[in-house]
C-alpha positions as CSV (number, residue, x, y, z in Angstrom):
1,M,121.4,132.7,-17.9
2,I,120.9,133.5,-14.2
3,V,117.9,135.6,-13.4
4,V,118.3,137.5,-10.0
5,A,115.3,139.0,-8.1
6,G,115.3,140.5,-4.8
7,W,118.4,143.2,-5.2
8,R,119.2,146.3,-7.5
9,R,120.1,145.5,-10.7
10,R,123.3,147.7,-10.4
11,V,124.5,145.5,-7.8
12,F,123.9,142.1,-9.0
13,S,125.5,142.9,-12.6
14,S,128.8,142.5,-10.1
15,W,127.5,139.3,-8.5
16,L,126.5,137.8,-11.8
17,A,130.0,137.4,-13.0
18,A,130.8,135.5,-10.5
19,V,128.1,132.7,-11.0
20,V,127.7,133.0,-14.7
21,F,129.4,129.8,-15.7
22,A,126.5,127.9,-14.3
23,A,124.8,128.9,-17.5
24,G,127.3,127.0,-19.6
25,A,127.3,123.9,-17.2
26,V,123.5,124.0,-17.7
27,G,124.1,124.1,-21.3
28,L,126.6,121.2,-20.8
29,A,123.6,119.4,-19.0
30,Q,121.6,119.6,-22.0
31,V,124.1,118.3,-24.5
32,A,125.6,115.3,-22.1
33,W,121.1,114.5,-21.5
34,V,121.0,114.0,-24.8
35,R,123.9,112.1,-26.2
36,L,125.0,110.2,-22.8
37,P,123.0,106.9,-22.0
38,H,120.0,107.5,-19.8
39,P,119.1,104.9,-17.8
40,R,120.3,105.8,-14.1
41,P,123.4,108.0,-15.2
42,L,124.9,108.3,-11.3
43,E,124.3,104.6,-10.3
44,E,127.7,103.3,-10.8
45,L,128.8,106.5,-8.8
46,S,126.1,106.6,-6.1
47,Y,126.6,103.5,-4.8
48,Y,130.1,104.3,-3.8
49,P,130.7,104.7,0.2
50,S,133.1,107.8,-0.6
51,G,135.1,109.7,-3.1
52,K,138.4,108.2,-1.5
53,A,136.9,104.5,-2.3
54,V,136.3,105.7,-6.3
55,R,139.9,107.5,-6.2
56,A,141.2,104.1,-5.0
57,A,139.1,102.3,-7.7
58,T,140.7,104.9,-10.8
59,L,144.1,103.3,-9.9
60,G,146.0,106.5,-10.5
61,H,143.4,107.9,-13.0
62,A,141.6,110.1,-10.7
63,E,141.1,113.3,-13.0
64,T,140.1,111.2,-16.1
65,A,137.6,109.8,-13.1
66,A,136.6,113.2,-12.6
67,D,135.5,114.1,-16.0
68,L,133.1,111.7,-16.4
69,A,132.0,112.0,-13.3
70,W,131.2,115.6,-14.0
71,L,129.3,114.3,-17.3
72,R,127.5,112.4,-15.4
73,A,126.6,115.1,-12.7
74,I,125.4,117.3,-14.9
75,Q,123.5,115.1,-17.1
76,Y,121.9,113.8,-13.7
77,Y,121.1,117.6,-12.8
78,G,119.7,118.1,-16.6
79,E,117.2,114.8,-16.2
80,H,116.2,115.9,-12.8
81,R,115.6,119.2,-13.8
82,R,113.4,118.2,-16.5
83,S,111.3,115.5,-15.0
84,D,110.8,115.4,-11.4
85,N,113.2,118.0,-9.8
86,R,114.3,115.8,-7.2
87,F,118.2,115.4,-6.5
88,A,118.4,112.8,-4.1
89,R,121.8,111.6,-5.0
90,M,123.2,114.9,-6.2
91,A,125.5,115.8,-2.7
92,H,127.1,112.4,-2.8
93,V,127.9,112.5,-6.3
94,F,129.5,115.8,-6.2
95,D,131.1,114.9,-3.1
96,I,132.4,111.9,-4.9
97,L,133.7,114.2,-7.8
98,T,135.2,116.7,-5.8
99,T,137.3,114.2,-4.0
100,L,138.8,113.2,-7.4
101,A,139.2,117.0,-8.3
102,P,139.7,118.9,-5.4
103,H,141.0,121.6,-7.1
104,F,137.8,122.1,-9.6
105,E,136.3,124.9,-8.5
106,S,133.2,125.1,-10.7
107,A,131.9,121.8,-9.9
108,Y,131.9,123.1,-5.9
109,A,130.3,126.5,-7.1
110,F,127.7,124.4,-9.2
111,G,127.0,121.8,-7.3
112,A,126.1,124.3,-4.3
113,F,124.0,126.5,-5.9
114,A,122.1,123.7,-7.6
115,L,122.1,121.7,-4.2
116,A,120.6,124.9,-2.3
117,Q,118.3,126.6,-5.1
118,E,116.6,123.9,-6.7
119,G,117.5,120.7,-4.8
120,G,116.2,122.1,-1.4
121,D,119.2,121.1,0.7
122,F,121.2,124.0,2.2
123,D,123.1,122.4,4.5
124,E,124.6,120.0,1.3
125,A,125.1,123.1,-0.3
126,T,127.3,124.7,2.3
127,T,129.2,121.6,2.9
128,L,130.3,121.4,-0.5
129,I,131.4,125.1,-0.6
130,R,132.9,125.0,2.4
131,K,134.8,121.6,1.3
132,G,135.6,123.6,-1.7
133,V,137.5,126.6,0.2
134,A,139.3,124.6,2.4
135,A,140.6,122.8,-0.6
136,N,141.3,126.2,-2.5
137,P,142.3,128.5,0.6
138,R,144.1,131.0,-1.5
139,S,141.3,131.5,-4.4
140,G,139.6,134.5,-4.2
141,S,136.8,133.6,-6.6
142,L,135.8,130.4,-4.8
143,A,135.7,132.1,-1.4
144,L,133.6,135.0,-3.1
145,Q,131.1,132.1,-4.7
146,A,130.7,130.9,-0.9
147,G,129.7,134.6,0.3
148,F,127.0,134.8,-2.7
149,L,125.6,131.4,-1.7
150,Y,125.1,132.8,1.7
151,Y,123.9,136.0,0.6
152,V,121.1,134.5,-1.6
153,K,120.1,131.9,1.1
154,P,116.6,130.3,0.6
155,G,114.5,131.5,3.1
156,G,116.3,134.4,4.4
157,R,119.9,136.0,3.7
158,D,122.9,134.9,6.1
159,L,124.6,138.0,6.2
160,V,127.1,137.1,8.8
161,H,128.4,134.2,7.1
162,A,128.2,136.1,3.8
163,S,130.2,138.8,4.8
164,E,132.9,136.3,6.4
165,Y,133.6,134.9,2.6
166,F,133.6,138.1,1.5
167,E,136.1,139.5,3.3
168,Q,138.2,136.1,3.2
169,A,137.7,136.7,-0.9
170,A,139.1,140.5,-0.6
171,R,142.5,139.0,1.4
172,Q,143.2,136.4,-1.5
173,P,145.9,137.5,-4.5
174,D,143.3,136.9,-7.2
175,A,140.8,139.3,-5.0
176,P,137.8,139.7,-6.7
177,P,137.6,143.8,-7.2
178,Q,133.8,143.6,-5.7
179,A,134.6,141.7,-2.6
180,A,135.6,144.1,-0.4
181,R,132.2,146.2,-1.4
182,F,130.2,143.1,-0.6
183,A,131.8,142.7,2.7
184,A,131.2,146.2,3.8
185,Y,127.7,146.2,2.6
186,C,126.9,142.4,4.1
187,R,128.5,143.6,7.7
188,Q,126.4,146.9,7.5
189,N,123.0,145.7,6.8
190,A,123.9,142.8,9.3
191,G,124.3,145.8,12.2
192,D,128.1,145.1,12.6
193,L,128.5,148.8,11.9
194,Y,132.4,149.4,13.4
195,V,133.2,146.4,11.4
196,A,131.5,147.8,8.2
197,L,133.2,151.1,8.9
198,A,136.4,149.9,8.7
199,L,135.7,147.6,5.7
200,W,134.3,151.0,3.6
201,N,137.3,152.8,4.4
202,D,139.7,149.8,3.3
203,V,137.6,150.2,0.0
204,L,137.7,154.0,0.0
205,K,141.4,154.2,0.2
206,G,142.1,150.8,-2.0
207,S,139.9,151.5,-4.9
208,G,141.0,152.9,-7.9
209,N,137.4,153.8,-9.2
210,A,136.3,156.9,-8.5
211,Y,132.6,155.7,-8.4
212,L,133.4,153.3,-5.9
213,R,135.4,155.6,-3.8
214,Q,132.4,157.9,-3.9
215,M,129.9,155.3,-2.7
216,A,132.5,154.4,-0.1
217,E,132.4,158.2,1.6
218,K,128.7,158.2,1.5
219,K,128.5,155.0,3.2
220,I,131.1,156.0,5.4
221,D,128.8,159.1,6.5
222,E,125.8,157.2,6.8
223,V,127.5,154.5,9.4
224,R,128.9,157.5,11.3
225,S,125.9,159.0,11.4
226,A,124.1,156.0,12.6
227,I,126.7,155.5,15.7
228,A,126.7,158.8,16.5
229,H,122.9,159.2,17.2
230,G,122.8,155.6,18.5
231,R,120.4,154.5,16.1
232,P,121.9,151.8,13.9
233,E,118.8,151.0,12.2
234,E,119.4,154.3,9.8
235,A,122.1,152.5,8.2
236,I,120.0,148.8,7.9
237,R,117.9,148.4,5.2
238,R,115.3,146.1,4.7
239,M,116.3,143.6,2.1
240,T,114.3,141.1,0.5
241,I,114.9,137.6,-0.4
242,P,116.3,136.9,-3.5
243,R,116.2,133.8,-6.0
244,V,118.9,132.7,-8.1
245,I,117.2,130.6,-11.1
246,L,119.5,128.7,-13.3
247,T,117.8,128.3,-16.8
248,P,119.4,126.9,-20.0
249,S,120.9,129.8,-22.4
């Protein structure tokens, strides 16, 4: 289960679908922690200099090695979450894992959120998620995850980068239906009112959902009024800092 605090429930209900897989991964971590050998679960991986070195060592069996690396990675997460909550090697291991399996989208997303929220290393989190987007440039789902990561950035939302990834997600063939709305919302609250106006118009014209069209119309009026009166603050909401907590289901 993922508990999100700091934004309206009705908006985050859509966002939860984008990261709900993490609960399953955490559950698997619990199983791995119980069933796999405990001593230094990542020692054999963490001493490799890079994922390329591990790939070479697999002798053509990179996908099989990636499966083992995934189990070891979530075991590591589960073990340290139960004990000292320190994840010193996690970034390196997820880098190895995603080099072995560059299209394993769940590994990028889970690793990035774990690094950012519990590992306290947002730079490594963004490095990982950007690697994923670069390796999977046509994935609207992963771009949405990247936007969400920036949206819930610990210490303060990064609305500019969040909106950029939401916009990228909205352009993909598998575009999540909420991506365009999130992009418009972030642009508006970042103060990019003209861009927000264009994005809200896209939502109005492109959505088949009557409620979303009504929302878009309301936001368009709100942004136009702020622009006309020279008072951008009228269209910008004061936003609290949310937390994303991964908990076993």
